[in-house]
C-alpha positions in Angstrom: 0.3 0.0 0.0 3.2 2.3 1.0 4.8 1.4 -2.4 1.3 2.2 -4.3 1.1 5.3 -2.6 4.9 6.0 -3.4 4.5 5.2 -7.2 1.2 7.7 -7.1 3.5 10.1 -5.6 6.0 10.1 -8.5 3.1 9.8 -10.8 0.9 13.4 -10.1 4.4 15.1 -9.1 5.7 14.7 -12.4 2.4 17.2 -13.6 3.8 20.3 -16.5 2.1 22.8 -16.2 1.3 24.1 -20.1 4.7 27.0 -19.0 6.5 23.8 -19.3 7.5 24.8 -15.4 6.9 20.7 -12.8 3.3 21.3 -10.4 3.9 20.0 -6.8 1.3 18.4 -6.5 0.1 19.2 -2.8 -2.2 16.5 -1.6 -0.4 13.5 -2.3 2.9 15.1 -1.0 -0.2 16.0 2.5 -1.4 11.7 1.8 2.1 10.0 1.6 3.2 12.2 5.1 -0.1 11.4 6.5 1.0 7.7 5.9 4.2 8.4 7.4 2.9 9.8 10.8 0.6 6.6 10.8 3.3 3.7 10.0 5.2 5.9 12.9 2.6 6.3 14.9 2.5 2.1 15.1 5.9 1.5 15.6 5.4 3.7 18.5 2.4 2.1 20.2 4.2 -1.1 19.9 7.5 0.0 21.5 5.7 1.1 24.5 4.0 -2.7 25.2 7.5 -3.8 24.8 8.5 -1.3 27.3 5.7 -2.2 29.4 5.5 -5.2 29.2 9.5 -5.4 29.3 9.0 -3.7 33.2 6.4 -6.0 33.8 8.6 -8.6 33.8 11.2 -7.1 35.4 9.7 -6.2 38.5 7.7 -10.2 38.3 11.9 -11.4 39.0 12.3 -9.2 41.8 13.0 -10.4 45.2 10.5 -8.8 47.7 13.6 -6.9 49.0 13.9 -6.4 45.8 10.9 -4.3 46.2 11.3 -3.0 49.9 14.3 -1.6 48.4 12.7 0.3 45.1 9.4 1.2 46.7 11.4 2.6 49.7 14.1 4.6 47.8 10.9 5.8 45.9 9.5 7.0 48.6 12.5 9.0 50.2 13.3 10.9 46.8 8.8 12.1 47.0 10.0 12.4 51.6 13.6 15.0 50.2 11.3 16.6 47.7 8.5 17.5 50.7 11.0 19.1 53.3 13.3 20.9 50.4 9.7 22.0 48.9 9.1 23.0 53.4 12.3 24.7 53.7 12.2 26.7 50.7 8.6 28.3 51.6 10.3 29.5 55.7 12.7 31.2 53.4 11.2 33.0 51.5 8.6 33.8 54.0 11.6 34.9 56.2 13.0 36.9 52.7 9.6 37.8 52.6 9.6 39.3 55.9 13.1 41.0 56.3 12.5 43.0 52.7 8.7 44.0 53.7 7.6 42.0 49.4 5.7 40.1 48.8 6.4 35.9 49.2 5.4 35.6 45.7 7.6 37.4 44.4 10.8 35.9 46.1 12.8 32.4 43.5 15.6 30.7 44.3 17.3 27.0 45.9 18.7 29.3 48.8 17.9 31.3 50.9 21.1 33.4 49.4 19.5 33.4 45.9 16.0 34.8 47.9 17.8 37.6 49.5 19.7 38.4 46.4 16.4 38.4 44.2 14.9 39.4 47.5 18.1 42.8 46.9 17.2 43.0 42.9 13.7 43.3 43.8 13.5 46.1 45.1 16.7 47.8 44.3 14.3 47.2 40.8 11.8 49.6 43.1 13.2 52.1 44.2 15.6 53.3 40.6 11.9 53.4 38.8 10.6 56.0 41.7 10.0 59.9 41.3 14.0 61.5 43.0 11.2 63.6 44.3 9.7 60.5 46.9 6.1 60.5 47.0 5.0 59.9 50.0 3.4 56.8 50.6 -0.2 55.7 53.4 -0.1 53.6 55.9 -3.1 52.8 56.2 -4.7 55.0 53.4 -6.2 57.5 55.2 -4.8 60.7 53.9 -4.0 61.3 49.6 -0.9 64.3 49.6 -3.4 66.3 47.8 -1.6 66.7 43.6 -1.3 70.8 42.7 -3.1 69.7 39.5 -6.4 68.0 40.7 -6.8 71.5 42.8 -8.9 73.2 39.3 -11.0 70.1 39.2 -12.1 69.7 41.9 -12.8 73.1 42.8 -14.5 72.8 39.4 -16.8 69.8 41.1 -17.2 71.4 43.9 -18.6 74.3 42.0 -21.9 71.7 40.5 -22.4 70.3 43.6 -23.6 73.2 44.1 -25.8 74.2 42.2 -29.4 72.9 42.4 -31.1 71.9 38.6 
Protein backbone atom coordinates (compact mmCIF):
# COMPACT_ATOMS: atom_id res chain seq x y z
CA UNK A 1 0.00 0.00 0.00
CA UNK A 2 2.86 2.36 0.82
CA UNK A 3 4.45 1.45 -2.51
CA UNK A 4 1.19 2.34 -4.29
CA UNK A 5 1.16 5.69 -2.53
CA UNK A 6 4.78 6.29 -3.55
CA UNK A 7 4.06 5.38 -7.17
CA UNK A 8 1.04 7.67 -7.33
CA UNK A 9 3.05 10.42 -5.65
CA UNK A 10 5.85 10.13 -8.17
CA UNK A 11 3.40 10.19 -11.06
CA UNK A 12 1.40 13.12 -9.73
CA UNK A 13 4.46 15.23 -8.98
CA UNK A 14 5.64 14.99 -12.59
CA UNK A 15 2.65 16.95 -13.89
CA UNK A 16 3.77 19.76 -16.20
CA UNK A 17 2.18 23.16 -16.37
CA UNK A 18 1.50 24.67 -19.78
CA UNK A 19 4.66 26.79 -19.53
CA UNK A 20 6.88 23.76 -18.96
CA UNK A 21 7.42 24.28 -15.21
CA UNK A 22 6.74 21.26 -12.98
CA UNK A 23 3.75 21.58 -10.64
CA UNK A 24 3.86 20.07 -7.13
CA UNK A 25 0.93 17.87 -6.12
CA UNK A 26 0.46 19.00 -2.52
CA UNK A 27 -2.44 16.63 -1.88
CA UNK A 28 -0.28 13.63 -2.76
CA UNK A 29 2.50 14.93 -0.51
CA UNK A 30 -0.03 15.33 2.32
CA UNK A 31 -1.31 11.76 1.87
CA UNK A 32 2.26 10.47 1.87
CA UNK A 33 3.08 12.39 5.08
CA UNK A 34 -0.06 11.09 6.78
CA UNK A 35 0.71 7.48 5.88
CA UNK A 36 4.29 7.93 7.11
CA UNK A 37 3.01 9.45 10.34
CA UNK A 38 0.58 6.59 10.90
CA UNK A 39 3.37 4.07 10.37
CA UNK A 40 5.53 5.72 13.04
CA UNK A 41 2.56 6.01 15.39
CA UNK A 42 1.99 2.25 15.09
CA UNK A 43 5.68 1.59 15.80
CA UNK A 44 5.58 3.84 18.87
CA UNK A 45 2.53 2.03 20.26
CA UNK A 46 4.21 -1.32 19.69
CA UNK A 47 7.36 -0.09 21.45
CA UNK A 48 5.34 1.21 24.41
CA UNK A 49 3.57 -2.12 24.78
CA UNK A 50 6.91 -3.95 24.65
CA UNK A 51 8.45 -1.59 27.23
CA UNK A 52 5.49 -2.10 29.60
CA UNK A 53 5.79 -5.87 29.18
CA UNK A 54 9.52 -5.74 29.91
CA UNK A 55 8.91 -3.66 33.05
CA UNK A 56 6.35 -6.16 34.30
CA UNK A 57 8.77 -9.00 33.65
CA UNK A 58 11.53 -7.23 35.58
CA UNK A 59 9.19 -6.55 38.50
CA UNK A 60 8.01 -10.17 38.62
CA UNK A 61 11.63 -11.38 38.83
CA UNK A 62 12.50 -9.07 41.71
CA UNK A 63 12.60 -10.52 45.20
CA UNK A 64 10.45 -9.07 47.94
CA UNK A 65 13.50 -7.40 49.47
CA UNK A 66 14.34 -5.73 46.16
CA UNK A 67 10.74 -4.55 45.76
CA UNK A 68 10.75 -3.11 49.28
CA UNK A 69 14.09 -1.44 48.60
CA UNK A 70 12.76 0.15 45.41
CA UNK A 71 9.65 1.41 47.22
CA UNK A 72 11.80 2.79 50.02
CA UNK A 73 14.02 4.64 47.57
CA UNK A 74 10.98 6.12 45.82
CA UNK A 75 9.44 7.24 49.12
CA UNK A 76 12.77 8.71 50.25
CA UNK A 77 12.92 10.82 47.09
CA UNK A 78 9.39 12.09 47.73
CA UNK A 79 10.25 12.87 51.37
CA UNK A 80 13.39 14.76 50.34
CA UNK A 81 11.39 16.80 47.81
CA UNK A 82 8.77 17.68 50.44
CA UNK A 83 11.44 18.70 52.95
CA UNK A 84 13.15 20.89 50.36
CA UNK A 85 9.81 22.51 49.47
CA UNK A 86 9.05 23.18 53.15
CA UNK A 87 12.52 24.67 53.71
CA UNK A 88 12.15 26.90 50.65
CA UNK A 89 8.78 28.11 51.96
CA UNK A 90 10.31 28.99 55.31
CA UNK A 91 13.18 30.85 53.63
CA UNK A 92 10.75 32.67 51.35
CA UNK A 93 8.66 33.78 54.35
CA UNK A 94 11.80 34.96 56.18
CA UNK A 95 13.05 36.97 53.19
CA UNK A 96 9.57 38.41 52.60
CA UNK A 97 9.45 39.61 56.20
CA UNK A 98 12.95 41.09 56.00
CA UNK A 99 12.47 42.83 52.67
CA UNK A 100 8.81 43.80 52.86
CA UNK A 101 8.12 42.17 49.49
CA UNK A 102 5.29 39.72 48.87
CA UNK A 103 6.49 36.12 49.24
CA UNK A 104 5.19 35.14 45.80
CA UNK A 105 7.72 37.51 44.16
CA UNK A 106 10.71 35.87 45.81
CA UNK A 107 12.39 33.00 43.98
CA UNK A 108 15.57 31.01 44.51
CA UNK A 109 16.82 27.63 45.63
CA UNK A 110 18.74 28.83 48.69
CA UNK A 111 18.36 31.49 51.35
CA UNK A 112 21.20 33.51 49.83
CA UNK A 113 19.69 33.32 46.33
CA UNK A 114 16.30 34.46 47.67
CA UNK A 115 17.88 37.35 49.55
CA UNK A 116 19.81 38.41 46.46
CA UNK A 117 16.62 38.24 44.37
CA UNK A 118 14.68 40.30 46.90
CA UNK A 119 17.49 42.86 46.98
CA UNK A 120 17.48 43.09 43.18
CA UNK A 121 13.71 43.65 43.14
CA UNK A 122 13.96 46.33 45.83
CA UNK A 123 16.76 48.12 43.98
CA UNK A 124 14.76 48.03 40.76
CA UNK A 125 11.65 49.42 42.43
CA UNK A 126 13.67 52.19 44.08
CA UNK A 127 15.28 53.10 40.76
CA UNK A 128 11.83 53.48 39.19
CA UNK A 129 10.52 55.77 41.95
CA UNK A 130 10.46 59.53 41.24
CA UNK A 131 13.36 61.46 42.74
CA UNK A 132 11.10 63.90 44.63
CA UNK A 133 9.78 61.05 46.76
CA UNK A 134 6.06 60.52 46.89
CA UNK A 135 5.01 59.70 50.44
CA UNK A 136 3.35 56.34 50.89
CA UNK A 137 0.12 56.37 52.89
CA UNK A 138 0.38 53.67 55.53
CA UNK A 139 -3.28 53.35 56.42
CA UNK A 140 -4.86 54.80 53.28
CA UNK A 141 -6.52 57.63 55.16
CA UNK A 142 -4.95 60.88 53.93
CA UNK A 143 -3.72 61.07 50.37
CA UNK A 144 -1.43 63.94 49.38
CA UNK A 145 -3.25 66.35 47.09
CA UNK A 146 -1.96 66.66 43.57
CA UNK A 147 -1.66 70.37 42.65
CA UNK A 148 -2.98 69.61 39.17
CA UNK A 149 -6.27 68.31 40.59
CA UNK A 150 -7.05 71.51 42.56
CA UNK A 151 -8.87 73.07 39.62
CA UNK A 152 -10.86 69.90 39.04
CA UNK A 153 -11.84 69.76 42.70
CA UNK A 154 -12.96 73.43 42.65
CA UNK A 155 -15.06 72.76 39.57
CA UNK A 156 -16.62 69.66 41.13
CA UNK A 157 -17.51 71.59 44.30
CA UNK A 158 -19.10 74.37 42.24
CA UNK A 159 -21.37 71.91 40.47
CA UNK A 160 -22.32 70.19 43.71
CA UNK A 161 -23.75 73.49 45.02
CA UNK A 162 -25.96 74.05 41.95
CA UNK A 163 -29.47 72.63 42.17
CA UNK A 164 -30.87 71.66 38.80
